[in-house]
N, CA, C and O of each residue as an XYZ file, in Angstrom:
936
protein
N     127.084    140.151    193.380
C     127.577    141.003    192.297
C     127.285    142.469    192.620
O     126.158    142.806    192.983
N     128.268    143.328    192.494
C     128.108    144.739    192.826
C     127.390    145.481    191.707
O     127.212    144.970    190.601
N     126.978    146.729    192.040
C     126.300    147.551    191.047
C     127.197    147.835    189.848
O     126.745    147.795    188.704
N     128.457    148.120    190.111
C     129.400    148.393    189.031
C     129.545    147.191    188.104
O     129.585    147.335    186.882
N     129.624    146.016    188.697
C     129.779    144.820    187.890
C     128.556    144.592    186.997
O     128.682    144.196    185.838
N     127.363    144.851    187.564
C     126.150    144.688    186.771
C     126.143    145.627    185.565
O     125.841    145.209    184.447
N     126.475    146.883    185.797
C     126.453    147.852    184.704
C     127.525    147.532    183.669
O     127.294    147.658    182.466
N     128.696    147.118    184.142
C     129.755    146.745    183.197
C     129.320    145.541    182.358
O     129.592    145.486    181.159
N     128.647    144.581    182.989
C     128.189    143.410    182.240
C     127.170    143.798    181.175
O     127.221    143.306    180.048
N     126.239    144.690    181.541
C     125.253    145.154    180.565
C     125.938    145.897    179.414
O     125.593    145.709    178.247
N     126.919    146.747    179.763
C     127.631    147.506    178.729
C     128.397    146.583    177.786
O     128.371    146.766    176.569
N     129.069    145.606    178.348
C     129.818    144.647    177.525
C     128.881    143.876    176.621
O     129.206    143.614    175.463
N     127.698    143.504    177.149
C     126.724    142.778    176.338
C     126.246    143.634    175.172
O     126.174    143.162    174.037
N     125.918    144.898    175.454
C     125.475    145.790    174.386
C     126.583    146.009    173.353
O     126.316    146.034    172.151
N     127.810    146.166    173.814
C     128.929    146.356    172.899
C     129.128    145.120    172.027
O     129.390    145.235    170.830
N     129.002    143.942    172.629
C     129.163    142.701    171.863
C     128.065    142.571    170.809
O     128.329    142.172    169.675
N     126.823    142.911    171.193
C     125.725    142.863    170.218
C     125.994    143.832    169.075
O     125.775    143.503    167.909
N     126.471    145.034    169.414
C     126.786    146.009    168.373
C     127.860    145.504    167.423
O     127.766    145.701    166.212
N     128.889    144.847    167.976
C     129.953    144.324    167.126
C     129.451    143.188    166.230
O     129.894    143.045    165.091
N     128.528    142.386    166.753
C     127.955    141.311    165.929
C     127.170    141.899    164.767
O     127.279    141.437    163.631
N     126.375    142.927    165.066
C     125.607    143.586    163.999
C     126.546    144.215    162.968
O     126.308    144.118    161.764
N     127.609    144.857    163.444
C     128.587    145.452    162.529
C     129.222    144.381    161.651
O     129.429    144.595    160.456
N     129.531    143.233    162.239
C     130.115    142.132    161.459
C     129.154    141.657    160.372
O     129.561    141.407    159.238
N     127.872    141.535    160.731
C     126.886    141.085    159.740
C     126.760    142.106    158.608
O     126.703    141.736    157.435
N     126.716    143.392    158.964
C     126.618    144.423    157.929
C     127.873    144.441    157.071
O     127.797    144.623    155.856
N     129.035    144.251    157.707
C     130.293    144.226    156.962
C     130.333    143.061    155.983
O     130.828    143.200    154.864
N     129.811    141.912    156.407
C     129.775    140.749    155.514
C     128.887    141.026    154.305
O     129.252    140.714    153.171
N     127.715    141.618    154.557
C     126.828    141.962    153.439
C     127.487    142.982    152.511
O     127.384    142.882    151.289
N     128.162    143.958    153.106
C     128.825    144.982    152.292
C     129.943    144.374    151.450
O     130.145    144.766    150.300
N     130.670    143.412    152.029
C     131.757    142.759    151.287
C     131.209    141.986    150.092
O     131.770    142.044    148.998
N     130.108    141.261    150.306
C     129.493    140.517    149.198
C     128.977    141.476    148.123
O     129.082    141.201    146.928
N     128.420    142.603    148.567
C     127.921    143.584    147.618
C     129.053    144.196    146.801
O     128.922    144.395    145.593
N     130.164    144.491    147.470
C     131.310    145.045    146.757
C     131.890    144.043    145.765
O     132.316    144.413    144.671
N     131.902    142.774    146.158
C     132.375    141.746    145.238
C     131.503    141.672    143.986
O     132.008    141.572    142.868
N     130.187    141.724    144.193
C     129.281    141.681    143.039
C     129.465    142.918    142.171
O     129.418    142.831    140.944
N     129.676    144.073    142.807
C     129.897    145.297    142.046
C     131.182    145.203    141.232
O     131.223    145.603    140.069
N     132.230    144.670    141.857
C     133.545    144.609    141.206
C     133.603    143.568    140.097
O     134.210    143.800    139.051
N     132.958    142.401    140.332
C     133.117    141.294    139.392
C     131.915    141.075    138.476
O     132.001    140.291    137.530
N     130.787    141.758    138.741
C     129.600    141.544    137.909
C     129.061    142.862    137.348
O     129.060    143.073    136.136
N     128.608    143.735    138.231
C     127.883    144.932    137.777
C     128.754    145.858    136.918
O     128.376    146.236    135.809
N     129.930    146.215    137.458
C     130.779    147.140    136.698
C     131.346    146.514    135.421
O     131.292    147.155    134.371
N     131.889    145.285    135.464
C     132.392    144.699    134.215
C     131.312    144.555    133.147
O     131.566    144.774    131.962
N     130.110    144.187    133.575
C     129.040    144.021    132.585
C     128.658    145.363    131.958
O     128.485    145.467    130.744
N     128.529    146.384    132.804
C     128.219    147.714    132.282
C     129.305    148.184    131.317
O     129.003    148.756    130.269
N     130.550    147.946    131.665
C     131.656    148.360    130.805
C     131.629    147.626    129.461
O     131.846    148.230    128.410
N     131.360    146.313    129.507
C     131.314    145.535    128.264
C     130.175    145.998    127.359
O     130.351    146.118    126.146
N     129.017    146.256    127.944
C     127.877    146.695    127.143
C     128.166    148.040    126.480
O     127.837    148.248    125.312
N     128.781    148.946    127.230
C     129.124    150.251    126.657
C     130.137    150.098    125.521
O     130.030    150.771    124.496
N     131.115    149.218    125.704
C     132.108    148.986    124.644
C     131.443    148.390    123.405
O     131.758    148.780    122.281
N     130.518    147.440    123.609
C     129.826    146.826    122.474
C     129.002    147.860    121.709
O     128.976    147.849    120.478
N     128.338    148.743    122.427
C     127.559    149.791    121.758
C     128.465    150.695    120.935
O     128.119    151.089    119.822
N     129.630    151.020    121.493
C     130.582    151.858    120.767
C     131.130    151.127    119.539
O     131.266    151.725    118.472
N     131.444    149.842    119.684
C     131.968    149.078    118.547
C     130.910    148.939    117.444
O     131.231    148.984    116.256
N     129.667    148.771    117.846
C     128.613    148.649    116.840
C     128.494    149.937    116.026
O     128.305    149.900    114.810
N     128.606    151.070    116.707
C     128.578    152.348    116.001
C     129.753    152.459    115.026
O     129.590    152.943    113.906
N     130.931    152.013    115.451
C     132.103    152.041    114.579
C     131.951    151.133    113.379
O     132.377    151.478    112.277
N     131.344    149.970    113.586
C     131.134    149.038    112.470
C     130.175    149.636    111.443
O     130.396    149.525    110.237
N     129.112    150.267    111.929
C     128.167    150.909    111.010
C     128.855    152.013    110.204
O     128.644    152.155    108.999
N     129.684    152.787    110.905
C     130.412    153.838    110.193
C     131.378    153.279    109.167
O     131.524    153.842    108.082
N     132.039    152.177    109.498
C     132.971    151.568    108.556
C     132.278    151.042    107.316
O     132.807    151.156    106.211
N     131.095    150.465    107.490
C     130.354    149.964    106.329
C     129.862    151.108    105.449
O     129.854    150.997    104.223
N     129.451    152.211    106.082
C     129.035    153.371    105.287
C     130.206    153.957    104.504
O     130.055    154.384    103.359
N     131.389    153.968    105.149
C     132.584    154.446    104.440
C     132.900    153.549    103.245
O     133.304    154.017    102.181
N     132.701    152.239    103.455
C     132.959    151.302    102.365
C     132.029    151.554    101.192
O     132.442    151.460    100.036
N     130.778    151.872    101.483
C     129.821    152.158    100.409
C     130.159    153.460     99.697
O     130.040    153.557     98.476
N     130.583    154.465    100.468
C     130.908    155.764     99.853
C     132.172    155.687     99.000
O     132.240    156.252     97.909
N     133.171    154.972     99.525
C     134.462    154.936     98.820
C     134.580    153.778     97.845
O     135.517    153.720     97.048
N     133.623    152.852     97.910
C     133.696    151.644     97.077
C     135.017    150.919     97.301
O     135.617    150.392     96.364
N     135.459    150.901     98.556
C     136.772    150.352     98.886
C     136.623    149.012     99.600
O     135.851    148.872    100.548
N     137.383    148.033     99.117
C     137.383    146.731     99.769
C     138.079    146.798    101.131
O     137.732    146.060    102.054
N     139.062    147.691    101.242
C     139.798    147.786    102.505
C     138.886    148.238    103.646
O     139.091    147.831    104.789
N     137.885    149.071    103.357
C     136.942    149.504    104.389
C     136.106    148.329    104.886
O     135.796    148.239    106.073
N     135.749    147.439    103.983
C     135.004    146.243    104.390
C     135.888    145.326    105.230
O     135.422    144.714    106.191
N     137.151    145.236    104.869
C     138.074    144.400    105.644
C     138.212    144.943    107.072
O     138.236    144.177    108.035
N     138.301    146.269    107.195
C     138.380    146.870    108.536
C     137.084    146.624    109.309
O     137.118    146.370    110.513
N     135.950    146.700    108.626
C     134.673    146.436    109.285
C     134.600    144.990    109.760
O     134.048    144.718    110.826
N     135.139    144.080    108.999
C     135.155    142.670    109.406
C     136.052    142.461    110.625
O     135.744    141.654    111.502
N     137.175    143.205    110.671
C     138.064    143.101    111.844
C     137.363    143.641    113.090
O     137.480    143.069    114.174
N     136.645    144.727    112.929
C     135.896    145.271    114.068
C     134.779    144.317    114.505
O     134.472    144.204    115.691
N     134.186    143.642    113.538
C     133.144    142.662    113.867
C     133.724    141.508    114.673
O     133.099    141.021    115.615
N     134.917    141.078    114.299
C     135.560    140.001    115.062
C     135.883    140.456    116.475
O     135.762    139.675    117.419
N     136.290    141.707    116.634
C     136.535    142.255    117.966
C     135.242    142.297    118.778
O     135.260    142.019    119.977
N     134.129    142.639    118.148
C     132.828    142.641    118.812
C     132.512    141.239    119.336
O     132.059    141.081    120.470
N     132.750    140.240    118.517
C     132.473    138.859    118.922
C     133.347    138.446    120.114
O     132.871    137.783    121.036
N     134.611    138.837    120.089
C     135.508    138.477    121.193
C     135.059    139.119    122.510
O     135.111    138.484    123.563
N     134.623    140.370    122.445
C     134.138    141.050    123.651
C     132.889    140.347    124.189
O     132.720    140.195    125.399
N     132.023    139.924    123.272
C     130.807    139.224    123.691
C     131.135    137.896    124.359
O     130.503    137.516    125.344
N     132.123    137.193    123.821
C     132.537    135.932    124.439
C     133.154    136.170    125.815
O     132.929    135.391    126.741
N     133.926    137.235    125.950
C     134.476    137.580    127.265
C     133.363    137.917    128.252
O     133.449    137.571    129.430
N     132.334    138.581    127.780
C     131.218    138.969    128.642
C     130.454    137.752    129.151
O     129.867    137.792    130.232
N     130.461    136.677    128.379
C     129.739    135.475    128.800
C     130.374    134.823    130.026
O     129.738    134.010    130.697
N     131.633    135.179    130.321
C     132.293    134.628    131.509
C     131.848    135.303    132.799
O     132.117    134.794    133.886
N     131.163    136.455    132.692
C     130.654    137.140    133.884
C     129.505    136.332    134.468
O     128.678    135.794    133.732
N     129.456    136.249    135.777
C     128.447    135.430    136.454
C     127.040    135.900    136.071
O     126.699    137.074    136.215
N     126.235    134.955    135.581
C     124.848    135.245    135.249
C     124.629    135.928    133.917
O     123.501    136.323    133.623
N     125.667    136.087    133.089
C     125.537    136.828    131.833
C     125.773    135.958    130.607
O     125.950    136.482    129.507
N     125.778    134.660    130.772
C     126.060    133.781    129.635
C     124.928    133.819    128.603
O     125.182    133.920    127.402
N     123.683    133.739    129.072
C     122.547    133.677    128.141
C     122.404    134.972    127.353
O     122.216    134.944    126.137
N     122.492    136.110    128.044
C     122.337    137.377    127.341
C     123.500    137.622    126.387
O     123.325    138.256    125.346
N     124.685    137.124    126.732
C     125.835    137.271    125.839
C     125.620    136.476    124.553
O     125.924    136.944    123.456
N     125.093    135.270    124.713
C     124.805    134.470    123.523
C     123.720    135.113    122.672
O     123.782    135.066    121.443
N     122.728    135.712    123.317
C     121.664    136.382    122.578
C     122.210    137.563    121.779
O     121.869    137.741    120.609
N     123.053    138.358    122.410
C     123.641    139.514    121.714
C     124.531    139.053    120.563
O     124.514    139.651    119.487
N     125.306    137.994    120.784
C     126.188    137.493    119.724
C     125.377    136.998    118.530
O     125.729    137.268    117.382
N     124.283    136.268    118.800
C     123.444    135.769    117.705
C     122.812    136.922    116.940
O     122.756    136.895    115.710
N     122.337    137.933    117.656
C     121.734    139.086    116.980
C     122.767    139.851    116.155
O     122.471    140.332    115.061
N     123.982    139.957    116.695
C     125.019    140.661    115.950
C     125.390    139.898    114.675
O     125.558    140.503    113.617
N     125.518    138.586    114.773
C     125.855    137.801    113.583
C     124.781    137.945    112.512
O     125.094    138.048    111.326
N     123.513    137.952    112.927
C     122.431    138.153    111.953
C     122.580    139.508    111.256
O     122.401    139.629    110.044
N     122.915    140.527    112.063
C     123.069    141.869    111.484
C     124.272    141.948    110.552
O     124.155    142.414    109.419
N     125.420    141.495    111.027
C     126.638    141.750    110.252
C     126.687    140.907    108.990
O     127.185    141.359    107.960
N     126.177    139.693    109.062
C     126.160    138.878    107.837
C     125.363    139.579    106.750
O     125.788    139.625    105.596
N     124.197    140.129    107.118
C     123.378    140.831    106.131
C     124.041    142.132    105.696
O     124.014    142.473    104.513
N     124.645    142.875    106.651
C     125.280    144.151    106.314
C     126.503    143.938    105.422
O     126.696    144.659    104.443
N     127.321    142.953    105.762
C     128.509    142.659    104.948
C     128.114    142.216    103.543
O     128.732    142.601    102.550
N     127.071    141.398    103.489
C     126.627    140.925    102.183
C     126.079    142.071    101.341
O     126.359    142.161    100.146
N     125.288    142.956    101.976
C     124.727    144.085    101.232
C     125.830    145.006    100.721
O     125.795    145.442     99.571
N     126.809    145.301    101.575
C     127.909    146.183    101.166
C     128.729    145.549    100.050
O     129.135    146.226     99.105
N     128.970    144.253    100.165
C     129.768    143.569     99.142
C     129.042    143.561     97.800
O     129.669    143.687     96.748
N     127.718    143.414     97.840
C     126.951    143.425     96.589
C     126.976    144.807     95.957
O     127.154    144.947     94.747
N     126.791    145.838     96.801
C     126.753    147.200     96.272
C     128.110    147.594     95.673
O     128.174    148.234     94.623
N     129.194    147.200     96.361
C     130.529    147.545     95.858
C     130.873    146.745     94.617
O     131.656    147.208     93.787
N     130.309    145.558     94.470
C     130.591    144.729     93.317
C     131.503    143.566     93.610
O     132.012    142.925     92.690
N     131.723    143.279     94.911
C     132.587    142.152     95.261
C     131.891    140.835     94.953
O     132.534    139.866     94.549
N     130.560    140.801     95.145
C     129.808    139.589     94.852
C     128.449    139.979     94.281
O     128.043    141.141     94.326
N     127.759    138.977     93.743
C     126.441    139.206     93.159
C     125.352    138.836     94.179
O     125.572    138.020     95.073
N     124.195    139.443     94.026
C     123.088    139.137     94.915
C     122.065    140.251     94.934
O     122.174    141.239     94.208
N     121.058    140.068     95.792
C     119.972    141.046     95.913
C     120.306    141.973     97.081
O     120.092    141.630     98.244
N     120.829    143.145     96.753
C     121.241    144.081     97.793
C     120.040    144.593     98.591
O     120.139    144.800     99.800
N     118.919    144.794     97.922
C     117.742    145.318     98.621
C     117.246    144.330     99.675
O     116.889    144.727    100.784
N     117.225    143.059     99.331
C     116.795    142.043    100.294
C     117.737    141.986    101.493
O     117.293    141.884    102.637
N     119.042    142.052    101.224
C     120.021    142.018    102.311
C     119.897    143.267    103.197
O     120.050    143.191    104.416
N     119.622    144.406    102.572
C     119.446    145.636    103.343
C     118.229    145.525    104.267
O     118.249    146.021    105.394
N     117.182    144.877    103.781
C     115.997    144.682    104.622
C     116.299    143.810    105.825
O     115.907    144.130    106.948
N     117.000    142.704    105.589
C     117.401    141.824    106.697
C     118.314    142.566    107.671
O     118.193    142.426    108.888
N     119.225    143.355    107.113
C     120.160    144.098    107.964
C     119.419    145.081    108.869
O     119.739    145.189    110.053
N     118.434    145.796    108.328
C     117.699    146.799    109.112
C     116.941    146.152    110.256
O     116.968    146.652    111.380
N     116.263    145.043    109.982
C     115.514    144.343    111.038
C     116.456    143.845    112.132
O     116.182    144.011    113.321
N     117.571    143.231    111.719
C     118.527    142.693    112.684
C     119.186    143.803    113.493
O     119.414    143.656    114.694
N     119.492    144.919    112.824
C     120.141    146.041    113.518
C     119.207    146.648    114.564
O     119.642    146.958    115.673
N     117.943    146.819    114.227
C     116.994    147.362    115.207
C     116.862    146.448    116.417
O     116.792    146.923    117.551
N     116.828    145.165    116.187
C     116.716    144.199    117.283
C     117.949    144.247    118.176
O     117.843    144.252    119.402
N     119.124    144.282    117.542
C     120.372    144.332    118.300
C     120.490    145.639    119.079
O     120.895    145.633    120.241
N     120.142    146.745    118.454
C     120.233    148.050    119.115
C     119.310    148.118    120.324
O     119.697    148.632    121.374
N     118.101    147.606    120.184
C     117.163    147.596    121.313
C     117.689    146.751    122.469
O     117.554    147.120    123.635
N     118.287    145.617    122.131
C     118.835    144.750    123.183
C     119.973    145.435    123.928
O     120.023    145.401    125.158
N     120.886    146.057    123.186
C     122.011    146.743    123.823
C     121.536    147.917    124.679
O     122.049    148.126    125.778
N     120.573    148.676    124.191
C     120.054    149.796    124.979
C     119.362    149.316    126.250
O     119.524    149.908    127.317
N     118.596    148.246    126.127
C     117.914    147.690    127.298
C     118.913    147.195    128.333
O     118.776    147.477    129.524
N     119.917    146.458    127.874
C     120.899    145.914    128.801
C     121.774    146.999    129.414
O     122.176    146.890    130.572
N     122.071    148.037    128.654
C     122.852    149.143    129.212
C     122.053    149.862    130.300
O     122.606    150.252    131.328
N     120.770    150.034    130.071
C     119.921    150.669    131.082
C     119.872    149.821    132.353
O     120.009    150.347    133.458
N     119.676    148.504    132.197
C     119.625    147.611    133.357
C     120.970    147.568    134.085
O     121.017    147.575    135.315
N     122.053    147.522    133.324
C     123.381    147.473    133.939
C     123.690    148.761    134.694
O     124.291    148.725    135.768
N     123.284    149.887    134.140
C     123.502    151.170    134.821
C     122.717    151.226    136.119
O     123.240    151.674    137.140
N     121.472    150.778    136.092
C     120.659    150.761    137.306
C     121.263    149.853    138.366
O     121.330    150.228    139.537
N     121.705    148.663    137.969
C     122.280    147.725    138.924
C     123.553    148.283    139.546
O     123.784    148.132    140.745
N     124.374    148.926    138.728
C     125.621    149.496    139.235
C     125.351    150.637    140.211
O     125.967    150.705    141.275
N     124.437    151.526    139.854
C     124.113    152.650    140.742
C     123.463    152.165    142.031
O     123.723    152.718    143.100
N     122.622    151.139    141.943
C     121.986    150.600    143.138
C     123.016    149.973    144.069
O     122.913    150.113    145.288
N     124.003    149.286    143.511
C     125.044    148.679    144.346
C     125.861    149.750    145.055
O     126.254    149.567    146.207
N     126.120    150.867    144.377
C     126.841    151.968    145.029
C     126.014    152.573    146.154
O     126.544    152.885    147.220
N     124.706    152.740    145.918
C     123.829    153.293    146.958
C     123.771    152.376    148.178
O     123.843    152.847    149.314
N     123.641    151.084    147.949
C     123.591    150.136    149.062
C     124.921    150.091    149.803
O     124.942    149.922    151.023
N     126.017    150.238    149.091
C     127.328    150.252    149.748
C     127.442    151.456    150.679
O     127.926    151.325    151.803
N     127.003    152.617    150.224
C     127.025    153.804    151.084
C     126.124    153.620    152.304
O     126.471    154.047    153.406
N     124.971    152.987    152.106
C     124.053    152.761    153.237
C     124.678    151.824    154.262
O     124.537    152.045    155.465
N     125.367    150.779    153.803
C     126.038    149.856    154.726
C     127.125    150.576    155.526
O     127.271    150.353    156.728
N     127.878    151.431    154.858
C     128.926    152.176    155.559
C     128.323    153.081    156.623
O     128.850    153.164    157.733
N     127.230    153.760    156.302
C     126.571    154.627    157.275
C     126.059    153.831    158.467
O     126.186    154.274    159.609
N     125.484    152.665    158.213
C     124.992    151.828    159.302
C     126.130    151.381    160.218
O     125.985    151.389    161.440
N     127.250    150.996    159.634
C     128.393    150.568    160.449
C     128.913    151.715    161.310
O     129.261    151.510    162.473
N     128.968    152.918    160.746
C     129.440    154.066    161.510
C     128.501    154.384    162.676
O     128.961    154.661    163.784
N     127.186    154.345    162.431
C     126.225    154.657    163.482
C     126.306    153.641    164.621
O     126.340    154.022    165.791
N     126.336    152.360    164.285
C     126.378    151.329    165.323
C     127.697    151.382    166.085
O     127.712    151.195    167.302
N     128.788    151.631    165.401
C     130.082    151.740    166.080
C     130.095    152.928    167.034
O     130.603    152.823    168.150
N     129.539    154.059    166.599
C     129.491    155.235    167.467
C     128.603    154.990    168.682
O     128.944    155.404    169.790
N     127.472    154.326    168.486
C     126.587    154.032    169.616
C     127.254    153.089    170.614
O     127.110    153.264    171.823
N     127.971    152.104    170.122
C     128.677    151.177    171.019
C     129.752    151.910    171.811
O     129.896    151.701    173.016
N     130.508    152.771    171.129
C     131.537    153.538    171.835
C     130.915    154.492    172.842
O     131.476    154.712    173.916
N     129.755    155.063    172.505
C     129.075    155.974    173.424
C     128.598    155.238    174.668
O     128.658    155.780    175.772
N     128.128    154.017    174.499
C     127.692    153.233    175.651
C     128.846    152.979    176.615
O     128.676    153.098    177.828
N     130.006    152.634    176.091
C     131.177    152.413    176.940
C     131.596    153.709    177.631
O     131.933    153.701    178.815
N     131.576    154.824    176.895
C     131.970    156.103    177.484
C     131.023    156.518    178.602
O     131.474    156.969    179.655
N     129.719    156.374    178.390
C     128.759    156.737    179.417
C     128.901    155.859    180.655
O     128.769    156.342    181.779
N     129.165    154.595    180.454
C     129.370    153.694    181.597
C     130.579    154.127    182.409
O     130.525    154.172    183.638
N     131.660    154.444    181.727
C     132.871    154.891    182.419
C     132.635    156.215    183.152
O     133.188    156.436    184.230
N     131.819    157.091    182.571
C     131.561    158.391    183.188
C     130.634    158.281    184.394
O     130.773    159.049    185.347
N     129.690    157.338    184.369
C     128.693    157.225    185.436
C     129.095    156.300    186.561
O     128.379    156.209    187.558
N     130.206    155.616    186.438
C     130.608    154.661    187.479
C     130.775    155.301    188.855
O     130.435    154.641    189.837
N     131.277    156.548    189.011
C     131.422    157.124    190.347
C     130.111    157.268    191.111
O     130.142    157.254    192.341
N     128.965    157.404    190.456
C     127.695    157.572    191.157
C     126.907    156.278    191.245
O     125.843    156.242    191.864
N     127.414    155.215    190.636
C     126.686    153.959    190.630
C     126.449    153.388    192.027
O     125.346    152.895    192.263
N     127.402    153.413    192.983
C     127.157    152.803    194.297
C     125.974    153.409    195.034
O     125.431    152.763    195.931
N     125.551    154.626    194.693
C     124.437    155.257    195.379
C     123.095    154.920    194.742
O     122.049    155.336    195.240
N     123.117    154.178    193.659
C     121.865    153.815    193.001
C     121.318    152.542    193.627
O     122.031    151.542    193.705
N     120.034    152.560    194.085
C     119.467    151.339    194.688
C     119.203    150.295    193.622
O     118.662    150.603    192.560
N     119.576    149.085    193.901
C     119.349    147.972    192.983
C     118.654    146.845    193.742
O     119.135    146.401    194.785
N     117.556    146.403    193.229
C     116.806    145.330    193.868
C     117.595    144.026    193.785
O     118.115    143.658    192.732
N     117.669    143.342    194.918
C     118.372    142.068    194.978
C     117.375    141.001    195.414
O     116.942    141.033    196.566
N     117.001    140.090    194.585
C     116.012    139.068    194.967
C     116.554    138.174    196.085
O     117.741    137.852    196.136
N     115.635    137.786    196.979
C     116.033    136.927    198.095
C     116.162    135.479    197.632
O     115.393    134.998    196.800
N     117.130    134.822    198.180
C     117.346    133.421    197.864
C     116.365    132.564    198.660
O     115.825    133.045    199.656
N     116.114    131.326    198.267
C     115.225    130.425    199.038
C     115.672    130.259    200.497
O     114.833    130.146    201.391
N     116.970    130.243    200.736
C     117.478    130.097    202.089
C     117.084    131.297    202.945
O     116.695    131.143    204.103
N     117.190    132.524    202.353
C     116.793    133.721    203.089
C     115.303    133.730    203.375
O     114.875    134.142    204.453
N     114.488    133.263    202.385
C     113.048    133.234    202.617
C     112.684    132.264    203.734
O     111.812    132.558    204.552
N     113.348    131.104    203.774
C     113.066    130.157    204.864
C     113.474    130.739    206.212
O     112.808    130.527    207.226
N     114.585    131.478    206.202
C     115.039    132.086    207.446
C     114.043    133.132    207.929
O     113.779    133.226    209.128
N     113.493    133.913    207.017
C     112.525    134.932    207.394
C     111.234    134.310    207.910
O     110.646    134.798    208.876
N     110.792    133.226    207.260
C     109.576    132.543    207.719
C     109.771    131.992    209.129
O     108.885    132.106    209.977
N     110.938    131.394    209.373
C     111.229    130.857    210.693
C     111.255    131.972    211.738
O     110.737    131.800    212.841
N     111.849    133.100    211.398
C     111.911    134.234    212.321
C     110.514    134.775    212.610
O     110.204    135.113    213.752
N     109.651    134.862    211.561
C     108.280    135.335    211.765
C     107.501    134.397    212.668
O     106.742    134.858    213.521
N     107.671    133.075    212.498
C     106.975    132.103    213.354
C     107.446    132.205    214.794
O     106.647    132.097    215.724
N     108.739    132.411    214.977
C     109.278    132.534    216.348
C     108.729    133.772    217.018
O     108.342    133.723    218.185
N     108.687    134.872    216.310
C     108.153    136.109    216.889
C     106.680    135.954    217.240
O     106.234    136.445    218.278
N     105.926    135.281    216.388
C     104.507    135.082    216.670
C     104.317    134.201    217.901
O     103.422    134.447    218.710
N     105.162    133.166    218.047
C     105.058    132.265    219.194
C     105.372    133.013    220.503
O     104.676    132.830    221.502
N     106.400    133.838    220.497
C     106.760    134.616    221.696
C     105.641    135.574    222.063
O     105.341    135.761    223.242
N     105.014    136.189    221.044
C     103.928    137.136    221.307
C     102.728    136.425    221.924
O     102.126    136.941    222.866
N     102.366    135.228    221.401
C     101.233    134.492    221.964
C     101.539    134.032    223.393
O     100.661    134.052    224.256
N     102.767    133.623    223.637
C     103.150    133.172    224.980
C     103.033    134.315    225.977
O     102.600    134.110    227.111
N     103.412    135.508    225.563
C     103.314    136.664    226.457
C     101.872    137.008    226.774
O     101.538    137.339    227.912
N     101.015    136.930    225.757
C      99.608    137.214    226.002
C      98.982    136.185    226.942
O      98.147    136.535    227.776
N      99.378    134.927    226.812
C      98.841    133.871    227.696
C      99.280    134.087    229.125
O      98.481    133.940    230.049
N     100.535    134.432    229.319
C     101.039    134.666    230.659
C     100.376    135.873    231.304
O     100.137    135.903    232.511
N     100.084    136.867    230.473
C      99.453    138.058    231.014
C      98.022    137.797    231.459
O      97.569    138.350    232.461
N      97.287    136.928    230.693
C      95.922    136.608    231.082
C      95.891    135.673    232.293
O      94.990    135.784    233.125
N      96.850    134.762    232.410
C      96.831    133.763    233.512
C      97.423    134.293    234.807
O      97.181    133.668    235.839
N      98.155    135.356    234.850
C      98.792    135.883    236.071
C      97.759    136.598    236.970
O      96.777    137.144    236.466
N      97.983    136.596    238.304
C      97.115    137.292    239.260
C      97.637    138.691    239.483
O      98.844    138.907    239.382
N      96.768    139.666    239.788
C      97.227    141.020    240.042
C      97.996    141.136    241.330
O      97.616    140.469    242.293
N      99.068    141.942    241.435
C      99.904    142.078    242.623
C      99.286    142.946    243.688
O      99.884    143.146    244.745
């Protein structure tokens, strides 16, 4: 094998290793992008929508109390049903079924008490408005804390996935550039390669040949010394 062939083989090996590493990083990046697209971003979006809907429901109930209008309560009930539908949609996201059920249960506890309190105050039904208001406040605080906590976690997960995606892209670019640089340097240095000494290990056949040659030379040398000692002077 010539010097050029050796260097080309090393370069091809390094390039192949680089491409394997790039493939592995690309696979990880693809899985990360899938999770970002189908889990992190949809969940963050749903949580933000739920927080906005909850604010709208609270405003609608306050309007109902101020105006003493049944139509305001009806609109609040429609918004509550929309909140429930969004929560059910959120449960279809991978890994979000339990938290979706928790949020839905907390919301039902809140809205049942809030609707009942508003209906009592307006005069639609009879009951203890103060007791219902107490239940509503406890349930609302619990629900609000859950939504804030989940929004914070969802935001962190989404931002982390974006950061990791950028890091994967940078790694792929660096490894690709290094692989291309290795090929370029090999192509540039090939004209001087034949002048570079490369050690070539001897084969067993060559070693036996050298041993035989050394023994023959030693035998000839001893024979000459014997003849020189045994000969008479002229």
